[in-house]
ZATI-476042 format. One line per field, with one value per atom (N, C-alpha, C): x, y, z. Coordinates in Angstrom, 2 decimals. Layout:
X	X ...
Y	Y ...
Z	Z ...
END
This chain:
X	0.81 0.00 0.85 1.95 2.76 3.36 3.70 4.26 3.26 2.03 0.98 0.67 0.49 0.10 1.14 2.40 3.42 3.62 3.54 3.73 2.55 1.35 0.17 -0.03 0.04 -0.24 0.99 2.12 3.31 4.00 4.21 4.91 3.97 2.67 1.63 1.81 2.16 2.26 0.86 0.69 -0.62 -1.08 -2.37 -2.97 -2.40 -2.34 -1.87 -0.41 0.41 1.82 1.92 1.14 1.15 0.68 -0.31 -0.76 0.34 1.07 2.19 3.26 3.57 4.59 4.14 2.90 2.37 2.36 1.93 1.91 3.29 4.25 5.62 6.23 6.01 6.56 5.90 4.65 3.96 4.62 5.01 5.57 6.99 7.64 9.03 9.12 8.03 8.06 8.58 8.46 8.86 10.35 11.16 12.61 13.04 12.44 12.77 12.37 11.21 10.72 11.63 12.03 12.92 14.25 14.77 16.07 15.99 14.96 14.82 14.65 13.78 13.57 14.84 15.60 16.87 17.88 17.97 18.91 18.56 17.28 16.84 16.89 17.14 17.16 15.78 14.75 13.37 12.65 13.36 12.69 12.13 12.61 12.08 11.07 10.80 9.83 8.41 7.46 6.05 5.65 6.05 5.71 6.35 7.61 8.30 7.62 7.15 6.46 5.13 4.43 3.17 3.43 4.44 4.79 5.20 6.00 6.44 5.26 4.36 3.16 2.30 2.12 1.33 2.06 3.40 4.16 4.01 3.98 3.79 2.41 1.39 0.03 -0.05 0.57 0.60 1.31 2.40 3.12 2.29 1.56 0.69 -0.42 -1.00 -2.03 -1.44 -0.20 0.48 0.72 1.11 1.31 -0.01 -1.07 -2.39 -2.79 -2.55 -2.87 -2.11 -0.81 -0.02 -0.56 -0.98 -1.54 -2.83 -3.68 -4.93 -4.64 -3.71 -3.33 -2.75 -1.93 -1.35 -2.46 -3.42 -4.55 -5.33 -5.53 -6.25 -5.49 -4.17 -3.38 -3.36 -3.47 -3.50 -4.82 -5.91 -7.22 -7.94 -7.43 -8.02 -9.42 -9.76 -11.03 -10.85 -11.70 -11.61 -12.79 -12.63 -13.69 -13.60 -14.77 -14.82 -14.11 -14.23 -13.58 -12.06 -11.51 -10.06 -9.64 -10.42 -10.10 -10.20 -11.24 -11.39 -10.22 -9.79 -8.64 -7.38 -7.15 -5.98 -6.05 -7.21 -7.38 -7.10 -7.59 -7.37 -5.89 -5.18 -3.77 -2.90 -3.20 -2.44 -2.70 -3.95 -4.28 -3.62 -3.63 -2.98 -1.49 -0.86 0.56 0.80 -0.02 0.20 -0.14 -0.92 -1.18 -0.05 0.42 1.43 2.86 3.16 4.54 5.04 4.27 4.77 4.95 4.08 4.21 5.51 5.77 7.01 8.23 8.15 9.27 9.54 8.49 8.68 9.26 8.90 9.43 10.90 11.28 12.64 13.63 13.12 13.99 14.97 14.54 15.52 16.63 16.31 17.32 18.32 17.83 18.72 19.59 19.03 19.82 20.89 20.55 21.53 22.68 22.35 23.39 24.25 23.62 24.36 25.35 24.93 25.80 26.96 26.75 27.74 28.57 28.58 29.38 30.76 31.75 33.11 33.40 32.45 32.64 32.09 32.95 32.44 31.57 30.47 29.58 28.61 28.66 27.75 26.35 25.40 24.00 23.32 22.97 22.32 20.89 20.49 19.14 18.56 17.26 16.59 15.94 16.17 15.52 14.41 13.20 12.05 11.49
Y	-1.21 0.00 1.28 1.31 2.54 2.80 1.74 1.93 2.57 2.06 2.63 4.06 4.25 5.57 6.63 6.32 7.33 7.59 6.54 6.78 7.52 7.25 7.89 9.31 9.49 10.79 11.69 11.13 11.95 12.27 11.23 11.43 11.65 11.54 11.80 10.98 9.70 8.79 8.31 7.84 7.33 6.16 5.93 4.91 3.52 3.12 1.77 1.57 2.60 2.52 2.39 3.16 3.10 1.74 1.15 -0.18 -1.22 -1.11 -2.02 -1.87 -0.65 -0.41 -1.00 -0.75 -1.30 -2.81 -3.43 -4.88 -5.49 -4.85 -5.35 -5.31 -4.24 -4.14 -5.13 -5.46 -6.46 -7.83 -8.17 -9.49 -9.66 -8.61 -8.72 -8.87 -8.95 -8.96 -10.27 -11.38 -12.67 -12.69 -12.28 -12.29 -11.38 -10.23 -9.29 -9.87 -10.48 -11.07 -12.19 -13.07 -14.17 -13.63 -12.63 -12.07 -11.45 -10.68 -10.04 -11.09 -12.09 -13.13 -13.94 -14.20 -14.93 -14.12 -12.84 -11.97 -11.90 -11.96 -11.91 -13.28 -14.32 -15.68 -16.19 -15.66 -16.02 -16.75 -17.17 -17.79 -19.17 -19.85 -21.16 -21.10 -19.91 -19.78 -19.84 -20.06 -20.10 -18.76 -17.68 -16.35 -16.11 -16.54 -16.38 -17.16 -18.37 -19.18 -18.55 -17.97 -17.28 -16.07 -15.29 -14.11 -14.52 -15.57 -16.04 -16.57 -17.29 -17.78 -16.66 -15.61 -14.48 -13.74 -13.71 -13.08 -13.87 -15.21 -16.04 -15.81 -15.80 -15.54 -14.16 -13.17 -11.82 -11.80 -12.55 -12.63 -13.28 -14.33 -14.99 -14.06 -13.35 -12.37 -11.25 -10.86 -9.85 -10.32 -11.60 -12.16 -12.20 -12.61 -12.61 -11.19 -10.23 -8.83 -8.35 -8.69 -8.29 -8.91 -10.16 -10.83 -10.15 -9.78 -9.10 -7.71 -6.99 -5.65 -5.76 -6.79 -6.99 -7.24 -8.10 -8.35 -7.06 -6.27 -5.01 -4.05 -4.01 -3.08 -3.50 -4.80 -5.27 -5.01 -5.23 -5.13 -3.82 -3.02 -1.73 -1.88 -3.09 -3.33 -4.49 -4.55 -5.59 -6.54 -7.49 -8.43 -9.63 -10.15 -11.31 -12.50 -12.66 -13.79 -13.71 -12.51 -12.35 -12.70 -12.28 -12.58 -14.07 -14.72 -16.17 -16.89 -16.41 -17.01 -16.88 -15.72 -15.51 -16.42 -16.49 -17.36 -18.81 -19.25 -20.62 -20.92 -20.06 -20.31 -20.21 -19.27 -19.15 -20.39 -20.82 -22.02 -23.25 -23.36 -24.49 -24.52 -23.36 -23.29 -23.77 -23.31 -23.67 -25.14 -25.77 -27.20 -28.01 -27.59 -28.37 -28.13 -26.96 -26.66 -27.60 -27.88 -28.84 -30.25 -30.65 -31.97 -32.04 -31.01 -30.98 -30.93 -30.19 -30.11 -31.48 -32.21 -33.54 -34.52 -34.37 -35.26 -34.96 -33.69 -33.30 -33.37 -33.41 -33.41 -34.58 -35.83 -36.93 -36.74 -36.22 -35.98 -34.91 -33.85 -32.78 -33.28 -34.07 -34.62 -35.57 -36.38 -37.29 -36.51 -35.49 -34.68 -33.97 -33.52 -32.83 -33.78 -35.02 -35.99 -36.43 -36.48 -37.06 -36.03 -34.81 -33.80 -33.68 -33.36 -33.14 -31.66 -30.82 -29.38 -28.92 -28.43 -28.00 -26.75 -26.78 -25.63 -25.58 -26.57 -26.58 -26.92 -26.14 -26.41 -26.70 -27.97 -28.30 -27.74 -27.30 -26.80 -27.51 -27.51 -28.12 -27.03 -27.08 -26.15 -26.89 -26.46 -27.13 -26.27
Z	0.00 0.00 0.00 0.76 0.73 -0.65 -1.40 -2.74 -3.67 -3.63 -4.47 -4.04 -2.75 -2.24 -2.56 -2.30 -2.54 -4.04 -4.87 -6.30 -6.91 -6.42 -7.00 -6.48 -5.17 -4.58 -4.50 -4.11 -3.92 -5.24 -6.08 -7.34 -8.53 -8.28 -9.28 -10.56 -10.38 -11.51 -11.91 -13.13 -13.55 -12.67 -12.65 -11.78 -12.06 -13.33 -13.66 -13.27 -13.45 -13.06 -11.54 -10.83 -9.37 -8.87 -9.53 -9.15 -9.36 -10.47 -10.71 -9.63 -9.28 -8.24 -6.91 -6.53 -5.28 -5.28 -6.39 -6.49 -6.46 -7.10 -7.12 -5.72 -5.01 -3.66 -2.71 -2.95 -2.13 -2.29 -3.52 -3.79 -3.26 -2.79 -2.32 -0.80 -0.12 1.35 1.93 1.22 1.78 2.09 1.13 1.34 2.46 2.55 3.62 4.97 5.03 6.28 6.75 5.82 6.17 6.69 6.04 6.45 7.85 8.11 9.42 10.51 10.26 11.26 11.50 10.44 10.59 11.38 11.09 11.82 13.31 13.62 15.01 15.68 14.88 15.42 15.78 15.15 15.49 14.36 13.32 12.18 12.49 13.54 13.91 15.05 15.56 16.65 16.11 16.98 16.55 15.96 16.60 16.09 14.73 14.59 13.31 12.19 12.49 11.49 11.10 12.06 11.76 10.87 11.22 10.43 9.02 8.91 7.60 6.79 7.44 6.75 6.20 6.99 6.50 5.38 5.45 4.37 3.07 3.17 1.98 1.39 2.24 1.75 1.11 1.75 1.20 -0.16 -0.27 -1.54 -2.64 -2.28 -3.26 -3.73 -2.80 -3.19 -4.03 -3.73 -4.54 -5.96 -6.11 -7.45 -8.21 -7.53 -8.16 -8.58 -7.69 -8.00 -9.23 -9.30 -10.47 -11.75 -11.67 -12.86 -13.31 -12.37 -12.72 -13.28 -12.69 -13.19 -14.59 -14.83 -16.16 -17.19 -16.85 -17.75 -18.01 -16.96 -17.11 -18.02 -17.86 -18.68 -20.15 -20.42 -21.81 -22.49 -21.78 -22.42 -22.12 -21.21 -20.82 -20.25 -19.84 -19.16 -18.19 -17.22 -16.22 -16.40 -17.33 -17.63 -16.68 -16.32 -15.44 -16.08 -17.38 -18.05 -17.92 -17.97 -17.79 -16.37 -15.39 -14.00 -13.74 -14.29 -14.12 -14.78 -15.93 -16.62 -15.78 -15.20 -14.35 -13.13 -12.49 -11.32 -11.69 -12.85 -13.30 -13.48 -14.20 -14.48 -13.23 -12.36 -11.11 -10.24 -10.16 -9.38 -9.97 -11.29 -11.96 -11.64 -11.65 -11.30 -9.88 -8.93 -7.53 -7.26 -8.12 -7.99 -8.62 -9.79 -10.52 -10.04 -9.51 -9.09 -8.00 -6.94 -5.94 -6.51 -7.43 -8.04 -8.84 -9.64 -10.42 -9.51 -8.42 -7.48 -6.85 -6.49 -5.91 -6.92 -8.18 -9.21 -9.52 -9.46 -9.80 -8.64 -7.42 -6.25 -6.23 -6.49 -6.49 -7.52 -8.68 -9.71 -9.25 -8.68 -8.21 -7.05 -6.15 -5.04 -5.58 -6.56 -7.16 -7.80 -8.57 -9.20 -8.15 -7.08 -6.02 -5.32 -5.06 -4.40 -5.28 -6.59 -7.50 -8.26 -7.83 -8.52 -7.87 -8.68 -8.17 -7.95 -8.26 -8.15 -6.80 -5.91 -4.59 -4.71 -3.98 -3.96 -5.12 -6.04 -7.19 -6.71 -7.10 -6.79 -8.12 -8.37 -9.63 -9.67 -10.83 -11.03 -12.25 -12.32 -13.46 -14.30 -15.57 -16.49 -17.20 -16.96 -17.56 -18.66
END
Protein backbone atom coordinates (compact mmCIF):
# COMPACT_ATOMS: atom_id res chain seq x y z
CA UNK A 1 0.00 0.00 0.00
CA UNK A 2 2.76 2.54 0.73
CA UNK A 3 4.26 1.93 -2.74
CA UNK A 4 0.98 2.63 -4.47
CA UNK A 5 0.10 5.57 -2.24
CA UNK A 6 3.42 7.33 -2.54
CA UNK A 7 3.73 6.78 -6.30
CA UNK A 8 0.17 7.89 -7.00
CA UNK A 9 -0.24 10.79 -4.58
CA UNK A 10 3.31 11.95 -3.92
CA UNK A 11 4.91 11.43 -7.34
CA UNK A 12 1.63 11.80 -9.28
CA UNK A 13 2.26 8.79 -11.51
CA UNK A 14 -0.62 7.33 -13.55
CA UNK A 15 -2.97 4.91 -11.78
CA UNK A 16 -1.87 1.77 -13.66
CA UNK A 17 1.82 2.52 -13.06
CA UNK A 18 1.15 3.10 -9.37
CA UNK A 19 -0.76 -0.18 -9.15
CA UNK A 20 2.19 -2.02 -10.71
CA UNK A 21 4.59 -0.41 -8.24
CA UNK A 22 2.37 -1.30 -5.28
CA UNK A 23 1.91 -4.88 -6.49
CA UNK A 24 5.62 -5.35 -7.12
CA UNK A 25 6.56 -4.14 -3.66
CA UNK A 26 3.96 -6.46 -2.13
CA UNK A 27 5.57 -9.49 -3.79
CA UNK A 28 9.03 -8.72 -2.32
CA UNK A 29 8.06 -8.96 1.35
CA UNK A 30 8.86 -12.67 1.78
CA UNK A 31 12.61 -12.29 1.34
CA UNK A 32 12.77 -9.29 3.62
CA UNK A 33 10.72 -11.07 6.28
CA UNK A 34 12.92 -14.17 6.17
CA UNK A 35 16.07 -12.07 6.45
CA UNK A 36 14.82 -10.04 9.42
CA UNK A 37 13.57 -13.13 11.26
CA UNK A 38 16.87 -14.93 10.59
CA UNK A 39 18.91 -11.97 11.82
CA UNK A 40 16.84 -11.91 15.01
CA UNK A 41 17.16 -15.68 15.42
CA UNK A 42 13.37 -16.02 15.49
CA UNK A 43 12.69 -17.79 12.18
CA UNK A 44 12.08 -21.16 13.91
CA UNK A 45 9.83 -19.78 16.65
CA UNK A 46 6.05 -20.10 16.55
CA UNK A 47 5.71 -16.35 16.09
CA UNK A 48 8.30 -16.38 13.31
CA UNK A 49 6.46 -19.18 11.49
CA UNK A 50 3.17 -17.28 11.76
CA UNK A 51 4.79 -14.11 10.43
CA UNK A 52 6.44 -16.04 7.60
CA UNK A 53 3.16 -17.78 6.75
CA UNK A 54 1.33 -14.48 6.50
CA UNK A 55 4.16 -13.08 4.37
CA UNK A 56 3.79 -16.04 1.98
CA UNK A 57 0.03 -15.54 1.75
CA UNK A 58 0.60 -11.82 1.20
CA UNK A 59 3.12 -12.63 -1.54
CA UNK A 60 0.69 -14.99 -3.26
CA UNK A 61 -2.03 -12.37 -3.19
CA UNK A 62 0.48 -9.85 -4.54
CA UNK A 63 1.31 -12.16 -7.45
CA UNK A 64 -2.39 -12.61 -8.16
CA UNK A 65 -2.87 -8.83 -8.00
CA UNK A 66 -0.02 -8.29 -10.47
CA UNK A 67 -1.54 -10.83 -12.86
CA UNK A 68 -4.93 -9.10 -12.72
CA UNK A 69 -3.33 -5.65 -13.19
CA UNK A 70 -1.35 -6.99 -16.16
CA UNK A 71 -4.55 -8.35 -17.75
CA UNK A 72 -6.25 -5.01 -17.11
CA UNK A 73 -3.38 -3.08 -18.68
CA UNK A 74 -3.50 -5.27 -21.81
CA UNK A 75 -7.22 -5.13 -22.42
CA UNK A 76 -8.02 -1.73 -20.82
CA UNK A 77 -11.03 -3.33 -19.16
CA UNK A 78 -11.61 -5.59 -16.22
CA UNK A 79 -13.69 -8.43 -17.63
CA UNK A 80 -14.82 -11.31 -15.44
CA UNK A 81 -13.58 -13.79 -18.05
CA UNK A 82 -10.06 -12.35 -17.79
CA UNK A 83 -10.10 -12.58 -14.00
CA UNK A 84 -11.39 -16.17 -14.12
CA UNK A 85 -8.64 -17.01 -16.62
CA UNK A 86 -5.98 -15.51 -14.35
CA UNK A 87 -7.38 -17.36 -11.32
CA UNK A 88 -7.37 -20.62 -13.30
CA UNK A 89 -3.77 -20.31 -14.48
CA UNK A 90 -2.44 -19.15 -11.11
CA UNK A 91 -4.28 -22.02 -9.38
CA UNK A 92 -2.98 -24.49 -11.96
CA UNK A 93 0.56 -23.29 -11.30
CA UNK A 94 0.20 -23.67 -7.53
CA UNK A 95 -1.18 -27.20 -7.99
CA UNK A 96 1.43 -28.37 -10.52
CA UNK A 97 4.54 -26.66 -9.09
CA UNK A 98 4.77 -28.84 -5.94
CA UNK A 99 4.21 -31.97 -8.04
CA UNK A 100 7.01 -30.98 -10.42
CA UNK A 101 9.27 -30.11 -7.48
CA UNK A 102 8.68 -33.54 -5.91
CA UNK A 103 9.43 -35.26 -9.21
CA UNK A 104 12.64 -33.30 -9.80
CA UNK A 105 13.99 -33.41 -6.25
CA UNK A 106 15.52 -36.93 -6.49
CA UNK A 107 17.32 -35.98 -9.71
CA UNK A 108 18.72 -32.78 -8.21
CA UNK A 109 19.82 -34.62 -5.04
CA UNK A 110 21.53 -37.29 -7.16
CA UNK A 111 23.39 -34.68 -9.20
CA UNK A 112 24.36 -32.83 -6.02
CA UNK A 113 25.80 -35.99 -4.40
CA UNK A 114 27.74 -37.06 -7.50
CA UNK A 115 29.38 -33.80 -8.52
CA UNK A 116 33.11 -33.14 -8.17
CA UNK A 117 32.64 -29.38 -8.15
CA UNK A 118 32.44 -28.00 -4.59
CA UNK A 119 29.58 -25.63 -3.96
CA UNK A 120 27.75 -26.58 -7.19
CA UNK A 121 24.00 -26.41 -6.79
CA UNK A 122 22.32 -28.30 -9.63
CA UNK A 123 19.14 -26.80 -11.03
CA UNK A 124 16.59 -28.12 -13.46
CA UNK A 125 15.52 -26.15 -16.49
CA UNK A 126 12.05 -27.13 -17.56
